C-alpha positions in Angstrom: 121.0 77.5 128.3 120.2 80.8 126.6 119.1 80.7 123.0 121.3 83.1 121.0 118.4 83.8 118.6 116.1 84.8 121.5 118.1 86.8 124.1 116.8 86.8 127.6 115.9 90.1 129.3 119.0 91.7 131.0 117.1 94.2 133.2 116.7 93.4 136.9 112.9 93.4 136.7 111.5 91.0 134.1 108.5 93.3 133.2 111.0 96.0 132.1 112.3 93.8 129.3 112.6 95.5 125.9 109.9 94.9 123.3 112.3 92.8 121.2 112.3 90.0 123.8 109.4 90.8 126.2 106.9 88.5 124.4 109.4 85.9 123.0 108.5 82.3 123.7 110.5 79.2 123.3 110.8 78.1 119.6 108.9 75.0 118.5 110.5 71.6 118.8 112.2 70.1 115.8 109.3 67.5 115.5 106.6 70.2 115.7 104.2 69.8 112.7 104.7 73.5 112.0 108.2 72.7 110.8 107.2 69.8 108.6 106.4 71.9 105.6 108.0 71.4 102.2 110.6 74.2 101.8 111.6 76.0 98.6 114.5 74.3 96.9 116.8 76.5 94.9 117.7 75.0 91.5 121.3 76.4 91.8 121.9 77.4 95.4 124.3 80.3 96.1 126.3 81.1 99.2 123.6 83.6 100.4 120.6 81.5 99.4 117.8 81.0 101.9 118.2 77.2 102.4 115.5 74.8 103.6 117.2 74.8 107.1 117.2 78.6 107.1 113.5 78.6 106.1 112.7 76.3 109.0 114.7 78.4 111.5 112.8 81.5 110.3 109.4 79.9 110.8 110.5 78.6 114.2 111.7 82.1 115.2 108.5 83.7 113.9 106.3 81.3 115.9 108.3 82.2 119.0 108.3 86.0 118.6 105.4 86.8 116.2 107.4 89.6 114.5 108.6 89.1 111.0 111.4 91.7 111.2 112.7 90.1 114.4 112.5 86.6 113.0 114.3 87.8 109.8 117.1 89.3 111.9 117.4 86.0 113.9 118.3 84.1 110.7 120.5 86.9 109.2 118.2 87.5 106.2 116.5 90.7 105.0 112.7 90.9 105.0 112.8 91.8 101.3 114.6 88.5 100.5 112.2 86.5 102.6 109.1 88.1 101.0 110.5 87.5 97.5 111.1 83.8 98.4 107.6 83.5 99.8 106.1 84.8 96.5 108.0 82.3 94.3 106.3 79.4 92.6 107.2 76.3 94.6 107.4 78.2 97.9 103.7 77.5 98.8 104.7 75.3 101.7 107.0 78.0 103.1 104.2 80.6 102.8 101.6 78.4 104.6 104.1 77.7 107.4 104.8 81.4 107.6 101.1 82.2 108.1 100.7 79.4 110.6 103.7 80.7 112.6 102.2 84.2 112.7 98.8 82.8 113.8 100.6 80.9 116.6 102.3 84.1 117.6 99.1 86.0 117.7 97.4 83.3 119.7 100.2 83.3 122.2 99.9 87.0 122.6 96.2 86.6 123.3 97.0 84.0 125.9 99.5 86.3 127.5 97.0 89.1 127.6 94.4 86.9 129.2 96.9 85.7 131.8 98.0 89.2 132.6 94.3 90.3 132.8 93.4 87.6 135.3 96.6 86.7 137.2 98.3 90.1 136.9 101.8 91.2 136.1 104.8 91.3 138.5 104.8 94.8 139.9 107.7 96.0 142.2 107.1 97.2 145.7 109.6 100.0 146.3 110.1 102.1 149.4 112.9 104.5 150.2 114.7 103.5 147.0 114.7 99.9 148.1 113.0 97.0 146.3 110.9 95.3 149.0 109.2 92.7 146.9 106.9 92.0 144.0 103.2 91.6 143.7 100.9 90.5 140.9 98.6 93.3 139.9 95.6 92.3 137.7 94.9 94.5 134.8 91.2 95.3 135.0 91.2 97.4 131.8 92.8 94.6 129.9 90.3 92.1 131.4 87.4 94.3 130.3 88.8 94.6 126.8 89.2 90.8 126.5 85.6 90.1 127.8 84.1 92.7 125.5 85.9 91.1 122.5 85.4 87.5 123.4 81.8 87.9 124.7 80.4 91.0 123.0 76.8 89.8 123.5 77.2 89.9 127.3 79.9 92.5 127.9 80.0 94.6 124.8 77.1 96.9 125.7 79.0 99.9 124.6 79.9 98.4 121.3 77.5 98.1 118.3 78.1 94.5 117.3 75.9 91.7 115.8 73.1 91.0 118.2 73.0 94.5 119.6 69.5 96.1 119.2 70.9 99.2 117.5 73.1 97.0 115.2 70.1 94.9 114.2 67.9 98.0 113.7 70.5 99.6 111.4 71.0 96.3 109.5 67.2 96.0 109.0 67.0 99.5 107.8 69.9 99.0 105.4 68.4 95.7 104.1 65.0 97.4 103.5 66.7 100.2 101.6 68.6 97.8 99.5 65.4 95.8 98.8 63.5 98.9 97.8 66.3 100.0 95.4 66.4 96.6 93.9 62.6 96.6 93.5 62.8 100.1 91.9 65.4 98.9 89.4 63.2 95.9 88.6 60.2 98.1 88.0 62.3 100.4 85.8 63.5 97.4 83.8 60.0 96.0 83.3 58.8 99.5 82.2 61.6 99.7 79.7 60.7 96.3 78.3 57.1 97.3 77.9 58.1 100.5 76.1 60.3 98.5 73.7 57.4 96.1 73.0 55.1 99.0 72.2 57.7 100.6 70.0 58.1 97.3 68.1 54.4 96.9 67.6 54.1 100.5 66.3 57.0 99.9 63.9 55.4 96.7 62.6 52.0 98.5 62.1 53.8 101.3 60.3 55.5 98.8 58.0 52.2 97.1 57.2 50.5 100.4 56.5 53.4 101.4 54.1 53.2 98.1 52.4 49.4 98.5 51.9 49.8 102.0 50.5 52.5 100.8 48.1 50.4 97.9 47.0 47.4 100.2 46.4 49.5 102.5 44.3 50.7 99.9 41.8 49.4 100.0 38.2 47.9 97.0 36.5 51.1 96.6 34.4 53.2 96.5 37.6 51.0 93.9 39.1 51.1 91.8 35.9 54.9 92.1 35.8 55.2 91.1 39.5 52.9 88.1 38.8 55.1 87.0 36.0 58.3 87.4 38.1 56.7 85.4 40.9 55.8 82.6 38.5 59.3 82.6 36.9 60.8 82.3 40.4 58.7 79.2 41.1 59.4 77.5 37.7 62.5 75.3 37.3 64.8 75.8 34.3 63.2 72.7 32.6 59.7 73.9 33.2 60.6 77.3 31.8 62.1 75.7 28.6 59.0 73.6 28.2 56.7 76.6 28.4 58.9 78.6 26.0 58.7 75.7 23.4 55.0 75.6 23.9 
């Protein structure tokens, strides 16, 4: 029986189906682990709330078609409402299931592409306006594309990917340039540290020189006064009183 959420192609030739249903598969079964996620639970559900059942139907439809807009239409909800629900705290299970459904849809499309590349697609044989039959026409361009992307080391000769000699040469050159820049920055940092150390030594020497000049310029009275102040700073209050009595 036809699924109302996934209408079957209505054209006479299957390959002429519209894009809305051309790549639609059967939705997952009710016991599929994909549908075992923890849905978002509304604290106060309203008439138009996206219920747990609606969330599961959306995920099932998304896994079948791989298109968010089409899955949203199949459950009668807007994409805006679904994306808002996905972003809410507590909807993490729904978000994970959403991503898993998309991944399943993409994987199915890749399987379809590989099947069409190797087994071909039904192609009508027409003569005199009459449909004489169908034959499966392999898609060599699609096959080449799949091989180049799945096995780039063997078939991706025209593509610069990891392992390609040109790719490795460019990477080695970039890594060498990065290493040289890092070494230059390190040399500059070390040179700056040495300059700061020299400046610190010069400053300390200048301070010592100024202190020596100041000491040499003191009068005998100033030296005597400093000696007394130094002694007073070392005496305790009791020692000072004792010396005053003496």
